C-alpha positions as CSV (number, residue, x, y, z in Angstrom):
1,M,-37.0,19.8,45.6
2,F,-34.0,22.1,45.0
3,K,-31.9,20.2,47.5
4,M,-32.7,16.9,45.8
5,A,-31.7,18.4,42.5
6,E,-28.4,19.5,44.0
7,K,-27.6,16.0,45.2
8,R,-28.7,14.4,41.9
9,F,-26.6,16.5,39.5
10,G,-22.9,17.5,39.8
11,C,-21.7,21.0,40.6
12,A,-18.5,21.2,38.5
13,S,-17.8,24.7,37.2
14,N,-16.6,25.6,33.7
15,E,-13.0,25.8,35.0
16,D,-13.3,22.3,36.4
17,I,-14.7,21.0,33.2
18,D,-11.9,22.6,31.2
19,E,-9.3,20.9,33.5
20,I,-11.0,17.5,33.1
21,I,-10.9,17.9,29.3
22,K,-7.2,18.9,29.5
23,Q,-6.3,15.9,31.7
24,S,-8.2,13.5,29.4
25,K,-6.1,14.4,26.4
26,P,-3.2,11.9,26.0
27,H,0.2,13.2,27.0
28,N,1.7,12.3,23.7
29,T,-1.0,14.2,21.8
30,Q,-0.3,17.4,23.9
31,R,3.5,17.0,23.4
32,N,3.2,16.5,19.7
33,R,0.9,19.5,19.3
34,K,3.4,21.6,21.2
35,Y,6.4,20.3,19.1
36,I,4.6,21.0,15.8
37,W,3.5,24.5,16.8
38,N,7.1,25.3,18.0
39,Q,8.4,24.2,14.6
40,F,5.8,26.3,12.8
41,E,6.6,29.4,14.9
42,K,10.3,29.0,14.0
43,F,9.3,28.7,10.3
44,C,7.2,31.9,10.6
45,Q,10.1,33.8,12.2
46,L,12.5,32.9,9.4
47,R,9.9,33.9,6.8
48,N,8.9,37.1,8.7
49,Y,5.3,35.8,8.9
50,V,3.2,37.4,11.7
51,L,-0.3,36.1,12.6
52,T,-2.4,38.9,14.1
53,A,-6.1,39.5,14.4
54,E,-6.1,41.6,11.2
55,T,-4.2,39.0,9.1
56,P,-6.3,38.3,6.0
57,T,-7.6,34.7,5.6
58,K,-5.9,34.5,2.2
59,H,-2.6,35.4,3.7
60,I,-3.0,32.6,6.3
61,A,-3.7,30.2,3.5
62,N,-0.5,31.3,1.7
63,I,1.5,30.7,4.9
64,L,0.1,27.2,5.1
65,K,0.8,26.7,1.5
66,D,4.4,27.6,2.0
67,W,4.6,25.5,5.2
68,S,3.3,22.4,3.4
69,I,6.1,22.4,0.8
70,N,9.0,23.8,2.8
71,M,8.7,22.2,6.3
72,R,11.9,20.4,7.3
73,K,13.4,18.6,10.3
74,I,15.8,20.4,12.6
75,N,18.7,18.8,10.6
76,G,17.2,19.9,7.3
77,E,16.0,16.5,6.2
78,E,12.5,15.9,4.7
79,Y,9.8,14.5,6.9
80,K,8.2,11.2,6.1
81,E,5.0,11.3,4.1
82,Y,2.7,10.5,6.9
83,S,4.5,12.9,9.3
84,L,4.0,15.7,6.8
85,K,0.3,15.1,6.6
86,T,0.0,15.0,10.4
87,M,2.0,18.2,10.9
88,W,0.1,20.2,8.3
89,N,-3.3,19.0,9.7
90,V,-2.3,19.8,13.3
91,T,-0.9,23.2,12.4
92,A,-4.1,24.1,10.4
93,K,-6.3,22.9,13.4
94,I,-4.3,25.0,15.9
95,I,-4.6,28.1,13.7
96,Q,-8.3,27.5,13.3
97,E,-8.8,27.2,17.1
98,K,-6.5,30.1,17.9
99,Y,-8.5,32.6,15.7
100,F,-11.8,31.3,16.8
101,I,-11.0,31.5,20.5
102,E,-8.8,34.6,20.6
103,H,-10.2,36.7,17.7
104,Q,-13.7,35.3,17.2
105,R,-12.9,34.6,13.5
106,D,-14.4,31.4,12.0
107,F,-12.8,29.7,9.0
108,N,-12.0,26.1,8.2
109,P,-8.7,25.3,6.5
110,F,-9.9,21.8,5.6
111,V,-13.0,22.9,3.7
112,D,-12.9,26.6,2.7
113,Q,-12.1,27.4,-0.9
114,E,-9.5,30.0,0.2
115,F,-7.3,27.2,1.5
116,N,-7.7,25.0,-1.5
117,D,-4.2,25.8,-2.9
118,A,-2.7,25.0,0.5
119,R,-4.4,21.7,0.6
120,Q,-3.3,20.9,-2.9
121,A,0.3,21.8,-2.0
122,R,0.1,19.4,0.9
123,N,-1.2,16.6,-1.3
124,A,1.5,17.3,-4.0
125,K,4.3,17.2,-1.4
126,R,2.9,13.9,-0.1
127,K,3.0,12.4,-3.6
128,I,6.6,13.5,-4.0
129,L,7.6,11.8,-0.7
130,Q,5.6,8.7,-1.5
131,N,8.0,8.2,-4.5
132,M,11.0,8.2,-2.1
133,L,11.6,4.8,-0.7
134,E,12.9,6.0,2.7
135,K,10.0,8.5,3.1
136,R,6.9,6.6,2.0
137,K,4.6,5.2,4.6
138,V,4.9,1.4,4.8
139,S,1.7,-0.3,6.0
140,A,3.3,-3.7,5.9
141,V,6.9,-4.9,5.9
142,A,8.6,-5.5,2.5
143,F,10.5,-8.8,2.3
144,K,14.1,-9.2,1.1
145,S,14.5,-11.3,-2.0
146,D,16.2,-14.2,-0.1
147,E,13.4,-14.1,2.5
148,Y,10.7,-14.3,-0.1
149,E,12.5,-17.0,-1.9
150,K,12.7,-19.1,1.2
151,M,9.0,-18.7,1.9
152,I,8.2,-19.9,-1.6
153,N,10.5,-22.9,-1.4
154,N,8.9,-24.0,1.8
155,C,5.6,-24.5,0.1
156,Q,4.8,-28.1,-0.9
157,E,3.0,-27.9,-4.2
158,K,2.2,-31.7,-4.0
159,T,-0.4,-30.9,-1.4
160,P,-3.7,-29.0,-2.0
161,E,-3.0,-26.1,0.4
162,G,0.7,-25.9,-0.4
163,L,0.0,-25.5,-4.2
164,Q,-2.5,-22.7,-3.5
165,I,-0.2,-20.9,-1.1
166,K,2.8,-21.2,-3.5
167,F,0.8,-19.7,-6.4
168,Y,-0.5,-17.0,-4.1
169,L,2.9,-16.0,-2.9
170,I,4.2,-15.7,-6.5
171,A,1.1,-14.2,-8.1
172,S,0.6,-11.6,-5.3
173,L,4.1,-10.3,-5.9
174,E,3.9,-10.4,-9.7
175,L,0.5,-8.7,-9.8
176,A,1.1,-6.5,-6.7
177,W,-2.1,-7.6,-5.0
178,R,-3.4,-5.5,-2.2
179,G,-4.1,-7.1,1.2
180,G,-7.7,-8.2,0.6
181,E,-7.5,-8.7,-3.1
182,A,-6.7,-12.4,-3.1
183,V,-9.8,-13.5,-1.2
184,K,-12.0,-11.8,-3.8
185,C,-10.0,-13.3,-6.7
186,L,-12.3,-15.1,-9.2
187,I,-11.5,-17.6,-12.0
188,H,-12.8,-15.3,-14.7
189,Y,-10.3,-12.6,-13.7
190,F,-7.7,-14.7,-15.5
191,Q,-7.6,-15.3,-19.2
192,E,-5.1,-17.1,-21.4
193,E,-3.7,-14.9,-24.1
194,L,-4.0,-16.1,-27.8
195,D,-2.0,-14.9,-30.8
196,H,-3.6,-14.0,-34.2
197,N,-3.7,-17.7,-35.1
198,G,-5.6,-18.6,-32.0
199,K,-2.6,-20.3,-30.4
200,P,-1.7,-19.7,-26.7
201,T,1.2,-17.2,-26.3
202,G,2.0,-18.5,-22.8
203,R,0.9,-15.4,-20.9
204,I,-2.0,-15.2,-18.6
205,A,-3.9,-11.9,-18.4
206,Y,-5.3,-10.7,-15.1
207,N,-8.0,-8.1,-15.1
208,P,-10.4,-7.9,-12.1
209,V,-13.7,-6.1,-12.2
210,F,-13.4,-2.8,-10.5
211,S,-14.4,-2.5,-6.8
212,K,-13.3,-0.4,-3.8
213,T,-10.7,-3.0,-2.9
214,C,-9.2,-3.3,-6.3
215,Q,-7.1,-0.7,-8.1
216,G,-8.5,1.1,-11.2
217,G,-9.7,4.5,-10.0
218,D,-13.1,5.3,-11.6
219,Q,-12.6,3.0,-14.6
220,K,-14.9,0.1,-15.0
221,L,-11.9,-2.2,-15.4
222,C,-8.4,-1.8,-14.2
223,D,-5.4,-2.1,-16.6
224,T,-4.5,-5.7,-17.5
225,K,-1.5,-7.3,-15.8
226,W,0.3,-10.4,-16.9
227,L,1.6,-13.6,-15.5
228,I,4.6,-14.5,-17.6
229,P,6.2,-18.0,-18.1
230,N,9.3,-18.2,-15.9
231,Q,11.8,-20.3,-18.0
232,E,14.6,-19.2,-15.7
233,N,13.1,-21.1,-12.8
234,P,10.2,-23.4,-13.8
235,R,9.5,-24.3,-10.2
236,R,8.5,-20.7,-9.6
237,C,6.6,-20.3,-12.8
238,P,3.1,-18.8,-12.0
239,V,1.7,-19.9,-15.4
240,R,2.6,-23.5,-14.6
241,L,1.1,-23.3,-11.1
242,Y,-2.0,-21.6,-12.5
243,K,-2.7,-24.4,-15.0
244,L,-2.0,-27.0,-12.3
245,L,-4.6,-25.4,-10.0
246,L,-7.2,-25.5,-12.8
247,E,-6.4,-29.2,-13.5
248,K,-7.1,-30.0,-9.8
249,R,-10.6,-28.4,-9.9
250,T,-13.2,-31.1,-10.7
251,D,-16.5,-30.6,-12.5
252,K,-18.3,-30.6,-9.2
253,I,-16.7,-27.3,-8.2
254,K,-19.2,-24.6,-9.2
255,T,-17.9,-21.6,-7.2
256,D,-16.1,-18.9,-9.2
257,R,-13.7,-18.2,-6.4
258,F,-10.1,-18.9,-7.3
259,F,-8.9,-20.0,-3.9
260,I,-11.0,-22.9,-2.5
261,T,-11.0,-25.1,0.5
262,P,-8.6,-28.1,0.4
263,N,-10.0,-31.6,0.9
264,P,-8.3,-33.2,3.9
265,F,-8.9,-36.7,2.5
266,Y,-7.4,-35.9,-0.9
267,Q,-5.0,-38.9,-0.7
268,K,-7.8,-41.4,-0.5
269,S,-10.3,-39.8,-2.9
270,G,-8.0,-38.1,-5.3
271,I,-10.1,-35.0,-5.1
272,W,-8.0,-32.0,-4.0
273,Y,-10.6,-29.3,-3.4
274,K,-14.1,-28.8,-2.1
275,N,-16.8,-26.6,-3.7
276,C,-16.2,-24.0,-1.0
277,P,-14.1,-20.8,-1.0
278,V,-11.3,-20.4,1.4
279,G,-12.4,-18.3,4.4
280,Q,-11.3,-14.7,4.5
281,N,-9.8,-15.1,8.0
282,H,-7.8,-18.1,7.0
283,L,-6.5,-16.6,3.7
284,S,-5.5,-13.4,5.4
285,I,-2.9,-15.2,7.5
286,W,-1.2,-17.0,4.6
287,T,1.7,-14.6,4.3
288,K,2.3,-14.4,8.1
289,M,2.1,-18.2,8.4
290,C,4.7,-18.7,5.6
291,A,7.0,-16.1,7.2
292,R,6.8,-17.8,10.6
293,K,7.6,-21.2,9.0
294,S,10.6,-19.7,7.2
295,G,12.0,-18.5,10.5
296,L,11.3,-14.8,10.0
297,D,10.6,-12.6,13.0
298,I,7.0,-11.6,12.5
299,N,6.8,-9.8,15.9
300,K,9.5,-7.3,15.1
301,H,7.8,-6.1,11.9
302,K,4.2,-5.9,10.7
303,V,3.7,-8.9,8.3
304,S,0.4,-9.2,6.4
305,N,-0.9,-10.2,3.0
306,H,-0.2,-6.6,1.9
307,S,3.5,-7.3,2.4
308,S,3.7,-8.8,-1.2
309,R,2.6,-5.5,-2.7
310,S,4.9,-3.6,-0.4
311,T,7.8,-5.9,-1.6
312,A,6.9,-5.3,-5.3
313,V,6.7,-1.6,-4.9
314,S,9.9,-1.4,-2.9
315,N,11.8,-3.3,-5.5
316,M,10.5,-1.0,-8.2
317,L,11.3,2.1,-6.3
318,Q,14.9,1.0,-5.9
319,V,15.4,1.1,-9.6
320,G,13.5,4.4,-10.1
321,I,10.1,3.1,-11.1
322,Q,7.3,5.0,-9.5
323,E,4.5,3.2,-7.6
324,Q,1.9,4.3,-10.1
325,E,3.6,2.0,-12.7
326,V,2.4,-0.9,-10.6
327,L,-1.2,0.1,-11.4
328,K,-0.5,0.1,-15.2
329,N,-0.2,-2.9,-17.4
330,Y,2.9,-5.1,-17.3
331,W,4.5,-3.8,-20.5
332,S,4.5,-0.2,-19.4
333,C,6.4,-1.4,-16.3
334,Q,8.7,-3.6,-18.4
335,R,9.6,-0.8,-20.8
336,S,10.5,1.4,-17.8
337,I,12.8,-1.3,-16.4
338,T,14.4,-1.6,-19.8
339,K,15.0,2.1,-20.0
340,T,16.5,2.1,-16.5
341,I,18.9,-0.7,-17.6
342,S,20.0,1.2,-20.7
343,A,20.4,4.5,-18.9
344,N,22.6,3.0,-16.2
345,K,24.5,0.8,-18.8
346,R,24.1,-2.3,-16.7
347,R,24.9,-5.6,-18.3
348,T,21.9,-7.9,-18.1
349,P,20.5,-10.8,-20.2
350,F,16.9,-9.6,-19.6
351,R,15.8,-7.6,-22.6
352,Y,12.4,-6.4,-23.6
353,R,10.8,-8.4,-26.4
354,P,7.6,-7.3,-28.1
355,Q,6.1,-10.8,-28.1
356,I,6.6,-12.9,-25.0
357,E,9.0,-11.9,-22.3
358,K,10.8,-14.9,-21.0
359,Q,11.5,-13.6,-17.5
360,H,9.5,-11.8,-14.9
361,A,9.9,-8.1,-14.0
362,Y,10.7,-9.2,-10.5
363,Y,13.8,-11.1,-11.7
364,V,14.9,-8.1,-13.7
365,V,14.6,-5.9,-10.6
366,I,16.5,-8.3,-8.4
367,H,19.2,-8.7,-11.1
368,I,19.6,-4.9,-11.2
369,K,19.7,-4.8,-7.4
370,Y,22.5,-7.3,-6.9
371,N,24.5,-6.6,-10.1
372,K,25.3,-2.9,-9.7
């Protein structure tokens, strides 16, 4: 029986198991851990920090707090936001493992209250780097103004799908939609603004019900954003396209989804859309499809529906407007743009008006960008 058990089960020793675990770790992971720890050791030498078995946990937390704010590259430059997060987490993990294995001390820098200030310092530094255009993490490529203009111009609004895609490209930039926000967009999210006399002002309010995929924090509703009539370029006017889309919806369409399936036989029947929402998989490739048709290299950079929001945020960061302004209502953002124009004494015909703004914030940003 004992001999059968020996044949059935392996006989690897603890040393062999440790070697198997070591070999299974990716080479890049081991190299990155070694690089990060070397940088941390150099930092400790310059700060005269010494980690011993008797070092108090609070002092270790203060070292990590100092490290989170003052870590730099070899040339003295700031790390990117995502790199800072990774380096701090790896350093904290190595210290945790070191003290547990070598000194039999158990603490957790990611949970323990003693390390709360260190974690808060890491998060604060990440927010600072997120507001720096060249340091923030970009999950999707931001288009240049001429690239985005070309994508919009290639959309044929005289066709059902072309009309929807054209409105999507403009609205997703103006409203800074996240990647999956368009597919969940509903008709009742939009509402035409009326003045005190009940007459339309020309603006369209956008205010989605709060969900995990929509911005708004813990509020029940996110701040209202606005689609503004574009009198500078009526062909790109989101309000005109919005009203045209509503006109093309027949009484038979009962779904509340804003983007619905085009009717392939619309030329014969005159009915543009079916009573069926556009599929999530199909809508998720609209931006990539338009970029490919416009001749952009979609293999070189990551292009997705989130690229519209990335483009909007990048344009605002270039003129000193923080990303958090995107989450606020349009007028807060517009006032910030106006202050930026005044502070830098740039000549521009776009001025803030308390009633109806005639141009989009996007055009103001582009005007500032190319008229320095």
